[in-house]
C-alpha positions in Angstrom: 0.1 0.2 -0.2 1.2 3.4 -1.1 2.1 5.5 2.0 0.4 9.2 1.7 2.9 12.0 1.5 3.2 14.8 3.9 1.8 18.2 2.9 2.8 21.6 3.9 1.0 25.1 3.5 2.6 28.6 4.9 0.1 30.9 6.0 0.7 34.7 4.9 2.0 35.7 8.0 4.8 32.8 8.2 3.1 30.2 10.2 3.8 26.5 8.7 0.8 24.1 8.7 1.8 20.6 8.0 -0.3 17.3 7.7 0.5 13.6 7.2 -2.9 11.6 6.2 -3.0 8.0 7.4 -6.1 6.9 5.8 -6.0 3.6 7.8 -6.9 5.0 11.2 -9.7 6.5 13.0 -7.7 9.0 14.9 -6.2 12.3 14.6 -3.4 13.9 16.4 -3.3 17.7 16.5 -0.2 19.7 17.5 1.0 23.4 18.0 4.7 23.7 18.0 6.6 26.7 19.2 10.3 27.2 18.5 11.1 28.6 21.9 12.0 26.7 25.3 14.1 27.0 28.4 17.6 27.9 26.7 15.7 31.1 25.1 15.1 32.3 29.0 17.3 34.8 30.7 18.5 33.7 34.3 15.8 35.8 36.1 13.2 34.0 33.4 14.0 30.7 34.2 11.3 28.4 34.0 8.8 30.9 32.2 8.1 28.9 29.1 7.4 25.7 31.3 4.8 27.8 33.5 3.4 29.4 30.4 2.5 25.8 29.2 0.9 25.1 32.5 -1.0 28.4 32.1 -2.3 28.0 28.6 -5.0 25.4 30.2 -6.3 27.5 32.8 -8.6 29.6 31.2 -9.5 32.0 28.1 -11.7 34.9 27.5 -14.6 32.5 27.0 -13.6 29.4 28.6 -12.8 28.7 32.4 -10.1 26.2 33.3 -12.8 23.7 34.2 -14.7 24.3 30.9 -11.5 23.5 29.3 -11.0 20.4 31.1 -14.5 19.1 30.8 -14.5 19.9 27.1 -11.6 18.1 26.5 -12.7 15.2 28.0 -16.1 15.3 26.5 -14.5 14.5 23.2 -12.3 11.6 24.4 -8.6 10.8 23.6 -6.2 13.0 25.5 -4.6 16.2 25.4 -1.1 17.3 26.9 1.7 19.9 26.4 5.6 19.9 27.3 8.3 22.0 27.4 12.0 21.1 26.3 15.1 23.2 26.1 14.4 24.5 22.4 10.7 23.8 22.0 7.2 24.2 23.5 4.4 21.7 22.2 0.5 21.7 22.8 -1.3 18.6 21.5 -4.0 16.5 21.7 -5.4 13.1 20.0 -9.0 12.1 19.2 -11.3 10.0 17.2 -11.5 11.8 13.6 -15.0 12.8 14.2 -13.8 15.1 17.1 -10.7 16.5 15.0 -12.2 19.9 14.1 -13.3 20.1 18.2 -9.7 19.5 19.2 -8.3 22.0 16.8 -10.8 24.7 17.9 -9.8 24.1 21.5 -6.4 24.1 21.1 -6.6 27.5 19.1 -8.3 29.1 21.8 -6.1 28.2 24.7 -3.2 28.9 22.6 -4.4 32.2 21.2 -6.6 33.7 24.0 -5.6 32.6 27.3 -6.1 35.5 30.1 -3.6 34.3 32.7 -5.8 35.5 35.4 -3.6 36.4 38.4 -5.5 33.9 40.8 -4.8 31.1 38.5 -1.2 32.2 38.2 -1.0 32.0 42.2 -2.4 28.6 42.2 -0.3 27.5 39.7 2.9 28.4 41.3 2.0 26.0 44.2 1.7 23.2 41.5 5.1 23.9 39.9 6.9 24.1 43.2 5.6 20.7 44.0 6.8 19.8 40.6 10.4 21.1 41.5 10.3 19.4 44.7 9.3 15.9 43.1 12.0 16.3 40.4 14.6 16.6 43.3 13.0 13.7 45.0 13.7 11.3 42.1 17.2 10.4 41.7 17.4 9.6 38.1 15.8 12.9 36.8 17.7 14.9 39.5 21.0 13.4 38.3 20.4 14.3 34.7 20.0 17.9 35.7 23.1 17.7 37.8 24.6 16.1 34.4 23.6 19.3 32.6 25.1 21.5 34.7 28.4 19.8 35.0 28.6 19.7 31.1 27.0 22.8 30.1 27.9 24.8 33.2 26.0 28.3 33.4 24.7 28.1 29.8 20.9 28.0 29.9 21.1 24.5 28.7 22.7 23.7 32.1 19.4 24.8 34.0 16.3 23.2 34.9 13.4 23.6 32.3 11.1 23.9 35.7 12.9 27.2 36.8 13.7 27.7 40.7 11.0 28.8 43.4 12.8 32.2 43.4 12.1 32.8 39.5 8.8 31.2 40.1 7.5 33.5 42.6 8.5 36.4 40.2 5.9 35.3 37.4 2.9 37.5 36.8 0.4 38.1 34.4 2.1 41.1 32.7 5.6 39.3 32.5 4.1 36.2 31.1 2.2 37.8 28.8 5.4 39.7 27.7 7.2 36.5 27.2 4.4 35.4 25.1 4.8 38.7 22.7 8.5 38.4 22.4 8.8 34.5 21.5 5.3 33.1 20.3 5.9 34.6 16.6 4.5 33.3 13.5 7.6 32.5 12.0 8.4 30.2 15.0 4.9 28.3 15.3 4.3 25.1 13.4 0.8 23.5 13.3 0.7 19.9 12.5 -2.1 17.2 12.2 -1.3 13.4 11.5 -3.9 10.4 11.0 -7.7 10.8 9.4 -7.1 14.6 8.2 -7.5 16.3 5.1 -4.9 18.9 4.6 -7.2 21.7 2.7 -9.9 21.2 5.1 -7.2 21.6 7.9 -5.8 24.5 6.8 -9.4 26.3 6.4 -9.7 25.5 9.9 -6.6 26.9 11.5 -6.0 30.2 9.0 -9.0 32.3 10.3 -7.7 32.1 13.9 -4.0 31.9 13.7 -3.7 34.1 10.4 -4.4 36.9 12.7 -1.1 36.9 14.3 1.1 39.7 13.2 4.9 39.2 13.0 7.5 41.0 15.2 10.9 41.7 15.4 12.9 38.7 15.7 14.5 37.9 19.1 18.0 37.6 19.9 20.1 34.4 18.7 20.8 31.7 20.6 24.5 31.4 21.9 26.3 28.5 21.3 27.5 26.8 24.7 31.0 25.8 25.4 31.5 22.2 26.4 32.7 21.8 29.8 34.4 18.5 31.4 33.5 19.2 34.8 32.5 17.0 38.0 29.5 17.4 40.0 29.1 15.1 42.7 26.1 15.5 45.1 26.0 13.7 48.5 22.8 12.3 49.5 21.5 9.3 51.6 20.3 6.8 49.1 20.7 2.7 48.8 22.5 3.6 45.4 24.6 5.7 43.6 23.3 7.4 40.3 26.2 8.2 37.9 26.0 9.8 34.7 28.8 10.5 32.0 28.4 13.3 29.3 30.4 13.2 26.4 30.6 15.4 23.6 27.5 14.9 21.3 26.2 16.0 17.9 23.8 18.6 16.9 20.3 17.5 15.3 21.2 18.3 11.8 25.0 17.2 11.9 25.6 15.0 8.7 26.9 12.2 10.9 23.6 12.1 12.6 23.2 8.5 11.5 26.1 7.0 12.6 25.5 8.8 16.0 22.4 6.7 16.0 24.2 3.4 15.3 26.9 4.3 17.8 24.6 5.2 20.6 22.6 1.7 19.9 25.8 -0.3 20.1 27.0 1.2 23.1 23.9 1.3 25.4 20.7 1.7 23.1 19.3 -1.6 23.8 19.7 -5.1 25.7 22.4 -6.4 23.4 24.4 -3.2 23.7 28.1 -3.5 25.1 27.2 -1.4 28.2 24.1 -3.4 29.2 26.1 -6.8 28.6 29.2 -5.7 30.2 27.8 -3.9 33.0 24.5 -5.7 34.1 24.6 -9.1 32.5 28.4 -10.0 32.8 29.3 -8.3 36.3 25.8 -7.6 37.5 26.9 -4.1 38.7 23.4 -2.4 37.9 20.2 -3.2 37.3 19.7 0.1 35.2 22.0 1.0 32.9 22.0 2.8 29.4 23.3 5.5 26.8 21.2 8.5 25.5 21.2 11.4 23.0 20.4 14.9 23.8 20.4 16.8 20.3 20.3 20.7 20.2 20.2 22.9 17.1 23.9 23.9 17.5 25.3 21.1 19.9 24.6 17.9 21.5 25.4 15.5 24.4 25.9 11.6 24.6 25.2 10.6 28.1 25.6 7.2 29.9 23.4 6.3 33.3 23.7 3.6 35.8 22.7 3.2 39.3 24.8 1.0 41.7 26.0 -0.1 44.7 28.0 2.9 46.4 30.9 0.7 46.7 30.9 -0.5 43.1 31.0 3.0 41.5 34.7 3.1 40.9 34.5 -0.2 39.1 31.4 0.9 37.1 33.2 3.8 35.8 36.1 1.7 35.0 34.2 -0.8 33.0 32.2 2.2 31.3 35.5 3.7 30.5 37.0 0.4 29.1 33.8 0.1 26.7 34.3 3.7 25.6 37.8 3.1 24.3 37.0 -0.1 23.1 34.5 1.4 20.6 37.1 4.2 19.6 39.9 1.4 18.8 37.9 -1.2 17.4 35.2 -0.8 14.5 31.8 -2.9 15.1 31.9 -6.2 13.6 29.3 -6.8 10.4 27.1 -8.7 12.8 26.6 -6.3 15.6 26.6 -3.2 12.9 23.6 -5.0 11.4 22.0 -5.9 14.5 22.2 -2.1 15.5 20.8 -0.7 12.3 17.6 -3.4 12.3 16.9 -2.2 16.0 17.0 1.5 14.8 14.7 0.9 11.6 12.0 -1.5 13.5 11.9 1.3 16.4 11.3 3.7 13.7 8.7 1.7 11.7 6.6 0.8 14.9 6.5 4.2 16.2 5.2 5.4 12.6 2.1 3.5 13.6 1.2 6.3 16.1 -0.5 9.3 14.9 1.3 11.2 17.9 4.3 9.7 16.5 3.7 11.0 13.2 2.5 14.5 14.1 5.8 14.8 16.2 8.2 13.9 13.3 6.2 16.4 11.3 7.0 19.4 13.5 10.6 18.3 14.3 11.5 18.1 10.7 10.0 21.1 10.1 11.9 23.0 12.4 15.2 21.1 11.9 15.3 20.6 8.0 12.6 22.7 6.6 10.9 19.6 5.4 9.4 16.0 5.6 12.1 13.8 6.1 10.2 10.0 5.0 11.0 6.9 7.1 12.3 5.5 4.0 14.7 8.2 3.8 15.9 7.5 7.0 16.0 3.8 6.8 18.1 4.2 3.9 20.5 6.6 5.3 21.0 4.1 8.7 21.9 1.4 6.2 24.3 3.0 4.6 26.2 3.8 7.8 29.8 1.9 7.8 31.8 0.3 10.6 34.8 2.9 9.8 32.3 5.8 10.2 31.2 4.4 13.5 34.5 4.0 14.8 35.7 7.5 13.5 32.8 9.2 15.2 33.7 6.9 18.3 37.2 8.7 18.2 35.7 12.2 17.9 33.0 12.3 20.8 33.9 9.3 23.3 36.9 10.4 24.9 36.9 9.8 28.6 39.4 12.8 29.3 36.9 15.4 28.2 33.8 13.7 29.8 31.5 15.3 32.4 30.5 13.3 35.4 28.1 13.9 37.8 27.0 11.2 40.8 24.2 11.4 43.3 24.3 9.3 46.3 26.2 8.3 49.1 29.8 9.2 47.3 31.6 12.2 48.1 34.1 14.3 46.5 37.9 13.5 47.1 37.2 9.9 45.6 38.9 10.4 42.7 36.1 9.3 40.8 36.5 11.7 37.7 40.0 10.4 37.5 39.0 6.6 37.2 37.1 7.8 34.2 39.7 9.7 32.6 42.1 6.8 33.0 
């Protein structure tokens, strides 16, 4: 069966509307993507994008927060939003017969939120609890410590949630000013995937979103300077949670397909080297994996493990050895092919979800300005060679320039960073 092609329309004010018809499904996912996130905030505004994401659902000029929640529940499906370092997204998924209703609701909360002062005061308490919850979740908090060790004082090194101090400063005026500065037409992408007709979808969104007027562009993002710092935080826990951060690639780097393969080989699945060496062969950790964080101008490859405190030095030594092994030895054909099949399998299986297709539409548009088909990605993955993986490993998997974060009973002065650097 032939795959439907993605379609794109640019409104007169610069807003991009993209759709991906999936005729075989009965659902539709709709999303509004804004190319602004936590890294675009000044230090005294930290957390503003995330707080706005919360407040968007708290009432418009025609609907109260309760009415919004009730109407979203009444059409079934689900709605949500998320904030990342470089973007904010508001989205929902419903049966196709409710697609137009969902689109109208998302448009109303996005364009007409009032940011009532009483709602702001209540939501500050909610987000404050979210900050405390992060600090009480070792794995999540460790990732924040890792960002700080890797990116330093750059906004990428801060929490998306902000701090209790910055949270307290938010007001109706400051939040609306933030929206007026950043929620510009050229930074907005509206997408739908599933049972959707492109022309009809454009007719739905254009009358409302076409009213937004372009404004002067905001300041350009500053590229971070990558650090190799140590961030060891003592806390009474049963385990030591450790994370190693190596230099990574940006989202559009030409070598990104070799990057995906490298990550899969290192710690991306159960047959990966880290999983086999750290967990299966040595029993040092239950949870161990590697992951990628890609931004418009930089990136990070991270390695996480949770171990018994007295096994921390040994675990770091094992990880360092596997990093060095990938640099010195190209992957054998069997392992290389297995990693490629894993990546392609994950890609095509996720493509059966309208949510996944909707998010891909927006990500491809913001990074590449076009839809990148699954077949194109699969072909590029297939073309990766063992030599390319090894050369990339030499470029980025250098323990001597890696940052280290540890949360748990470990203390400074144990020479843990030295173990990693060899």
